N, C-alpha and C positions, 0 to 999 in steps of 0.2 A: 518435332524431340526436344528443341535444341528447348522448342517455348515449356514444358511441360521439365522442359529439367532446374529450367532456370524457376519458373515459378518455385520450386519443391525447395529452390533453394533460399527463395523470399521468405516462405514460409517458416523455413527453420530460425528465422534473424527476425520475428515475431516475438517480441516476449510471452515468457510466458508465468508472470504476472499485473495481470495490470489497477491501482489504483484510483477510484471513478470517483472523485466528491461529490457529493446529492447535498452536500448544503453546508454552513459558518457557524452553523448553531451548536456550541458543547459546554453542559454545567460546570465543565469545571476547567480551574488557574493554575492548571503543575508549572512546576518553576521549570522544568526541562522542556515545555513548551513555547512556543513565540508565541498561543492568547493571554500568557502572560502577561505578555509586552502591548499585545496590540491591543484596541476596544474589539475587530473580531470577529473571533469566537463569539462573542454577549447578539451576535441581530443574525435577527433567525432571517436570513438568507436563501434561499433552493431554485435548485437548479433549473432552466424551464422546462415542463416535461421534453417540449418539442426538438430541445436542448438535445438530455439522453434518449430519446427512440433516434435519434438526426446518430448520439454514439453508436449504438446500437447493432442500427444499418449495416453502422465501418464494420464492427465488430464479426456480426452474421458473413458480410463479403470475402469476409478471410478463416470466417470456416474455428472460429477463434475456442480454443480448447483449453485451455493454462483461464489462472486460479483469474480470479478477479471478484472486488474486494471493492466494497457501499460507505471506501473512508475513505478520509482526509484526517486533516487539521479542526475532526467537526466528533460529536458524538449519531448519527448514523440511528439507535429505536429513540431516537427523538428527532428524525423526520417526517411526518403525518403520513406523503407517500414512501413510502420499504418497504411495506407489503407486497403495494402495486405494484413496485419498481425488480422489489424479488421475482412476483411472477412471471414478469417483460421477458425477466430475462435466465428466467427456468422453461418459457415457451422457446422463444427467438434464438437459446442459445445452450438447445441440449448438451452439448456436451462444456459446455463452462464446468467448474468448478468452484461455487458460490460461495465470497468467503468470508464475514461478518468483522470487524476488532470493534468493542463494543466494553466503559469503564466497569461497564455493570452494575454501573445505579437503577439504573432504570427497566432491567433481568427481570423478567418473574413468570414463572412456572406457566402463564400464558401466552407471551411473547414466544418462549424460548419454543414448544408448540406452535406457533406459528411461525416460525424462522424454520423449522424443520421444514410445517409439510412444503410449507413457499418454493427450495429447494435449498435450502440452506445448509453445505457440505462441511462447510468448516464453521466456531464460532469460538473466535478467541477474547480472553473473564481480561481484558489489565488486571489486577490487583495491585492494583494503586498505595491503599493505603498502607501495605508489605519488603516498599520498597524500603530499604535500605535495615529495614527487620528481622533481627531473628523470631522469632516466635508468629509467625506467621501459619501457622498448620491449624491454627482459630478458626481465623477468614475467610481461608480455603472450607471449612468442614462447616463453617457457620452460610459460604458464599451451598456451600452443594448441597441444604438442607432446604439454604428457600425455594431448588432450584426442582427437589421433591429429589434428591440425586442423594443423599447421603446415607443411598445403602453400600454404591459404589468407589468401591477401590483407585486413587489415580493410580495409573505406571508414567514414573520419575521420566521424564525426553529429557532432562536440563540439558542447555546445550554453553556454550559460548560467551550468548548470549545475555544470559539468567535463566530462572528457573520456569520448570515446566513441567506444566500435571496436565494427566491426558485421561479423559472419562471416552467412554462411546457408545452413546443413541444410537438407536436402531439404523438410520439414516444419516443420521450426523455427529464428526469431535467434537469433542468440549471441549480447547484445554483452560490453565489458569495460567496463565505466565503472570510472571514476575519480571523485572527488568531488571539485571545486570546495572546500576549508578554508573557508572565505569566503561559499556557500550558507551552510553549512550551522549550523541554528537552533540555537536555548537545549531544542528540547522543549520549550515553555514553561514555560521560568526553569526550569527543572531543569539543564542544562549554565550554569557558568558560564565567563567568559572567556577564550568564541568570537572570534574575529576577525571586529567586527561590521560586514555588509552591508550596504549597504542599505536603507533594509525599503519596503518599497510600502506604497499606500497602501490597497492592499486586499486581502482571500486567498476566495478561490476557492472550497476545499480541503471549508466544510460546504455549498457547490452541487453539487456534482459527484466526491465521492468517498466512497466510505463506508467505515467504519472500524469492524472489529468484535475483540475479543481472543478468547482459549482459553475465559472463564467467558458466554463469546454480551451477553457489555457491549457495545453501538453506540457508540462512543467521538467529540463532535465532529469529532472529525480524527485518524488517526490519525503526529502528537504527543503526542497521553495514554499516555499512560502511566501505570493507573492504585493502581499501589502509593505513589503519591503524594499523599498527603491531602490537599491543597486537587483536584489530577488523580482523582481517586475521588471529591470531593466533588461540584467542579461541571465533571467531562470528559466527565458518561453521562451521553445519549439516557434510553435503560433497556435494558430486558436482552431478548435473542430468547425467553427459555422461556415469556417471559404471553403477546410481544406479535408480532408478524410484521411485517419486515422495513418492508416498504413502510406498516406503520405506521407504525414508528417516525424513519422515512428523509420518513415526512408529518408525524412531532405538530408539536401545539403549540409543544410545549420547539425542539423546533428550526428552527420557523416563523420564533417570539420573537427566534434568533441572526441570522435572516438578515435579516430588520430590520433588525436593528438594525445590519448590516454596511453592510447595505444607507443606513441613514438615517445611513452615518459618525454613529453609538451606540452607538461599540460601550460597556461593560461585567464583558466578563467578563475573569475578572485572568488567567488565562493568557494570551485570546488577547493579552493588553495584554503579555503573559513574553515571547512572540514576540521571533524577535529578527529573520522574515523570513516575509517571505508569495509559494506558489506563484498565476501564472498561467495554470492551461494549462488551462481549460477556453476557449469561441469564443464569441463576444458572443452573438450568440443563444439562448444558452443563459440568458443573467443575462436575454435579457428576456422569455422565456419568465417564470424567474425570476420576474418584477418582478411583470408581471401576474398570476398564481397570489397569489401573496401582497399585491394588491391599490397595490402602492407607485409 
């Protein structure tokens, strides 16, 4: 019985959100993104099929049922393998909630239909051109019209991170998102001269959100940009070509970082350089982590 209890505890410590980057390419060079400072986003490099399958099999072994998003520092709709990957996830991880974040530049009626048919449950469309502008409603309506959704009245679900407007298709929610510039991060110190937001005292990302790049590197969080020398040196936990997802997620290296957060003893230079942190986890999960880490 003890083994079953331990297995349940370990399952409860698994992330509720995983970001899996399948390529490097993005058509935009947003000032708040490291792609504006590095050439990485201009390169068309894609995750290997074998590595993708290996990661999905790792998640299958732990019966992953949280959110799985196919993005990172890239535009997912520019990946020619996207729909193949979506179908694999839909088949192998039927309880996972598939999420897509897109800038919407390449989103049309046909691609919207294909995303829904291949199991996407949440589609986030960032209205980048509306950031920092008051007159965003026309842009929102034009996007709805492009997708044949102009008859919908979007529900306002805005929060502290920005304006959000949701409409529901038969099996997929579509959320238009206009980020608040004050809540943008420095991407671990890479982006300078942001209008600084209030810095929270705690970061929940290493406890609740997994982040994997196209090379299979598990990052300490989604802010890590491995092309930056400091990020590459201290921002990576390990590689999924060599170890399983659960082994890296619960590794001594990752747990030491978590302990330092819980003990308010942050030493990681990247974390110290981040302008804000994300409180996006239930308090009950933190209780489980403290018990697991014996704090």
